[in-house]
C-alpha positions in Angstrom: 0.0 0.0 0.0 1.4 3.4 -1.0 1.3 6.0 1.8 -0.1 9.4 1.0 1.7 12.6 1.7 -0.4 13.2 4.8 0.1 9.7 6.1 3.8 10.0 5.6 3.9 13.2 7.5 2.0 11.8 10.5 4.2 8.8 10.7 7.5 10.7 10.3 6.6 13.5 12.6 5.3 11.2 15.4 8.4 9.0 15.2 10.7 12.0 15.1 9.2 13.6 18.1 9.1 10.4 20.2 12.7 9.5 19.2 14.0 13.0 20.0 12.6 13.1 23.5 13.4 9.4 24.1 17.1 9.7 23.1 17.9 13.1 24.6 15.5 13.6 27.6 18.0 14.8 30.2 20.5 16.6 27.9 17.9 18.5 26.0 15.1 19.3 28.4 16.8 19.1 31.7 19.7 21.4 31.2 19.7 24.8 32.9 20.6 27.4 30.3 23.4 29.9 31.0 22.2 33.2 32.5 21.5 35.8 29.9 24.4 38.2 29.6 22.4 41.1 28.1 22.6 42.8 24.8 25.7 44.9 25.2 27.5 42.4 23.0 25.4 43.2 20.0 27.3 45.4 17.5 25.7 47.2 14.5 26.1 44.3 12.1 24.7 41.8 14.6 21.8 44.0 15.4 21.0 44.4 11.7 21.2 40.7 11.1 19.0 39.9 14.1 16.6 42.5 12.9 16.5 40.7 9.6 15.9 37.3 11.4 13.2 38.9 13.5 11.5 40.5 10.5 11.3 37.4 8.3 10.3 35.0 11.2 7.9 37.1 13.3 4.9 36.6 11.0 5.8 33.3 9.5 4.6 30.3 11.6 8.1 29.3 12.5 8.8 31.2 15.8 10.9 34.3 15.8 11.9 33.7 19.4 13.3 30.3 18.5 15.4 31.7 15.6 16.6 34.7 17.7 17.8 32.3 20.3 19.2 29.5 18.2 20.9 31.4 15.4 23.1 33.7 17.5 24.0 30.9 19.8 25.0 28.7 16.8 27.0 31.6 15.4 28.8 32.0 18.8 27.3 35.4 19.6 25.5 34.2 22.7 21.9 34.7 23.7 20.9 38.3 22.8 18.4 38.2 25.7 14.6 38.5 26.1 14.8 42.3 26.4 16.6 42.9 23.1 14.3 40.4 21.4 11.2 42.1 22.7 12.3 45.6 21.8 13.2 44.8 18.2 9.8 43.2 17.9 8.5 46.7 18.0 9.8 47.1 14.5 7.5 44.2 13.5 4.6 46.1 15.1 5.5 49.2 13.1 5.4 47.0 9.9 1.9 45.6 10.7 0.6 49.1 11.3 2.3 50.3 8.2 0.9 47.5 6.0 -2.7 47.6 7.5 -2.9 51.3 8.1 -6.0 51.8 5.9 -7.7 48.8 7.6 -6.8 49.9 11.1 -8.0 53.5 10.4 -11.3 52.1 9.1 -11.7 49.7 12.0 -11.0 52.5 14.6 -13.5 54.8 12.9 -16.1 52.0 12.8 -15.6 51.2 16.4 -16.0 54.8 17.5 -19.1 55.2 15.3 -20.6 52.0 16.7 -20.0 53.1 20.3 -21.6 56.5 19.6 -24.6 54.9 18.0 -24.7 52.0 20.5 -24.7 49.7 17.5 -23.0 46.7 19.1 -23.8 44.4 16.2 -21.6 46.5 13.9 -19.0 44.4 12.2 -16.1 46.7 13.0 -17.1 46.8 16.7 -17.3 43.0 16.9 -13.9 42.7 15.2 -12.3 45.3 17.5 -13.8 43.5 20.5 -12.5 40.2 19.2 -9.0 41.7 19.1 -9.4 43.0 22.7 -10.7 39.7 24.0 -8.0 37.9 22.1 -5.3 39.9 23.8 -6.6 39.2 27.4 -5.3 35.6 27.7 -1.6 36.5 26.8 -1.6 39.5 29.1 -3.2 37.4 32.0 -0.9 34.5 31.6 2.1 36.7 31.0 1.5 38.5 34.3 0.9 35.2 36.0 4.2 33.9 34.9 6.0 37.0 36.0 4.5 36.6 39.5 4.9 32.8 39.9 8.1 32.3 37.9 10.3 35.4 38.4 13.3 33.8 36.7 11.3 32.4 33.8 13.7 33.9 31.2 16.6 31.9 32.5 14.6 28.7 33.1 15.1 25.4 31.2 12.0 26.1 29.2 14.0 28.8 27.3 16.9 26.4 26.5 17.7 25.6 22.9 16.6 22.0 23.3 13.2 23.0 24.8 12.7 25.4 22.0 13.4 22.7 19.4 11.0 20.4 21.1 8.3 23.1 21.0 8.9 23.6 17.3 8.3 19.9 16.7 5.1 19.8 18.7 3.7 22.9 17.0 4.6 21.6 13.5 2.5 18.5 14.3 -0.4 20.5 15.5 -0.3 22.8 12.4 -0.2 19.7 10.2 -3.2 18.3 11.9 -5.0 21.6 11.5 -4.2 21.4 7.7 -5.8 18.0 7.7 -9.1 18.8 9.5 -9.5 22.5 8.8 -12.5 23.3 6.5 -11.0 26.7 5.4 -14.4 28.1 4.4 -14.7 31.4 6.2 -13.2 34.6 5.0 -12.3 37.8 6.8 -15.9 39.2 6.6 -17.2 36.1 8.5 -15.0 36.4 11.6 -16.8 36.0 14.9 -15.8 37.3 18.4 -15.4 33.7 19.6 -12.7 33.4 16.9 -10.8 36.2 18.5 -11.0 34.6 21.9 -10.0 31.1 20.7 -7.1 32.5 18.7 -6.2 34.7 21.7 -6.0 31.6 23.9 -3.7 30.0 21.2 -1.6 33.2 21.2 -1.0 32.8 24.9 0.9 29.6 24.1 3.6 31.7 22.5 4.7 32.6 26.0 6.5 29.2 25.7 9.6 29.9 23.7 9.6 28.1 20.3 5.8 27.8 20.0 5.4 30.8 17.6 2.7 33.4 18.1 1.8 33.5 14.4 2.1 29.7 14.2 -0.2 29.0 17.2 -2.8 31.5 16.0 -2.7 30.3 12.4 -3.2 26.8 13.7 -6.2 27.9 15.8 -7.7 29.7 12.9 -7.5 26.6 10.7 -9.1 24.5 13.4 -12.1 26.8 13.5 -12.6 26.8 9.7 -10.9 30.0 8.6 -9.2 30.4 5.3 -5.5 30.4 5.6 -5.0 34.0 4.5 -7.9 35.1 6.7 -6.3 33.4 9.8 -3.0 34.9 9.0 -4.4 38.4 8.5 -6.3 38.3 11.8 -3.2 36.9 13.5 -1.3 40.0 12.4 -3.9 42.4 13.8 -4.2 40.3 17.0 -0.5 40.5 17.4 -0.3 44.3 17.5 -1.3 44.9 21.2 0.5 41.7 22.4 3.8 42.4 20.7 3.7 46.1 21.6 3.0 45.4 25.3 5.9 42.9 25.4 8.3 45.4 23.8 7.4 48.2 26.1 7.6 46.1 29.2 11.1 44.9 28.3 12.4 48.2 26.9 13.4 49.4 30.3 15.9 46.6 30.6 17.5 47.6 27.4 17.5 51.4 28.0 19.1 50.9 31.5 21.7 48.5 30.1 24.8 49.0 28.0 23.1 48.6 24.7 24.3 51.1 22.0 21.4 53.3 20.8 22.7 53.1 17.2 22.7 49.3 17.3 19.2 49.2 18.8 17.9 51.6 16.1 19.5 49.6 13.4 17.9 46.4 14.7 14.5 48.1 14.9 14.6 49.5 11.3 15.9 46.2 10.0 13.1 44.4 11.8 10.4 46.8 10.4 11.5 46.5 6.8 11.9 42.8 6.7 8.6 42.3 8.7 6.8 44.3 6.1 8.1 42.2 3.3 7.3 39.0 5.2 3.7 40.1 5.8 3.1 40.9 2.2 4.8 37.7 1.0 3.0 35.4 3.4 -0.5 36.8 2.6 0.1 36.3 -1.1 1.5 32.9 -0.5 -1.3 31.6 1.6 -3.9 32.6 -0.9 -2.8 29.9 -3.2 -0.6 27.6 -1.1 -0.9 25.5 2.1 1.3 25.9 5.1 3.1 22.6 4.5 6.4 24.2 3.7 6.4 25.8 7.2 5.2 22.5 8.8 8.1 20.6 7.3 10.6 23.3 8.1 9.6 23.5 11.8 9.8 19.7 12.1 13.2 19.5 10.5 14.4 22.6 12.4 13.5 21.0 15.7 14.9 17.5 14.9 18.2 18.9 13.6 18.7 21.0 16.8 17.9 18.1 19.1 20.3 15.9 17.1 23.0 18.6 17.3 22.6 18.9 21.0 22.7 15.1 21.5 25.9 14.9 19.4 27.5 17.7 21.4 27.8 20.0 18.3 25.4 22.6 19.8 25.4 23.8 23.4 22.0 23.6 25.1 22.3 27.0 26.5 
């Protein structure tokens, strides 16, 4: 019997995930990462390059956090730190606002008009409320983690191995969503409950390696949204979440030894490449599935785990 592409994926991904955890359970998931040394080591070139990495990965369902941790560690630069990562994400926020400026202006005007007229069935009002409701989970759980796990940024969950494991798990979930998703509803048929469900999925991105855009795209497919619709709403939903994270962590950068020029270079680089990634992904998903990202995340995670197990990559 010949296996279909989907059957092959399920078999390969399941075996890969189980073998990865079974072979390297202590080395990969139990190692305490080295304390973050901060972003003072980032020069202009490194900041530009990391801005590029942030830009092209923030809105693709492959986890910008994972790449901003793994790539500089693999290059021997060390961990740039949560603060630097969060701040250059503000460049991605600027790109979303830039790309969707007309939509955001219309949405804001629609919400204001609906409130003035007490027209709570207005589409713009319901869409705006969906974004607000979708932002609540990540804010709530983010605060909860800050309170209950004060050293979360240096915990094993942010190690390279744990990030790789998260990447594998999320690739499998996105693959399942591609199998079962009906992909029937467009942007004009979004509901408030879609915003809440995708917001809950977005909260999973507090776990490094999960991917904010990946988790929300997966959730969108599960509730029957078209791929491009799920991606577009994911971008809008990410504006408040990414902005809040960047502002909260900005104080750690501004009070450190980070060069302002390097930081600005990283922000600009992130904004430009984020804009290109948004435009490219929306065009891509109109005519293609997300399988290229599913396979990429699966291979990305397995290769990292194998490199750690072989001693080639440090599980920092």
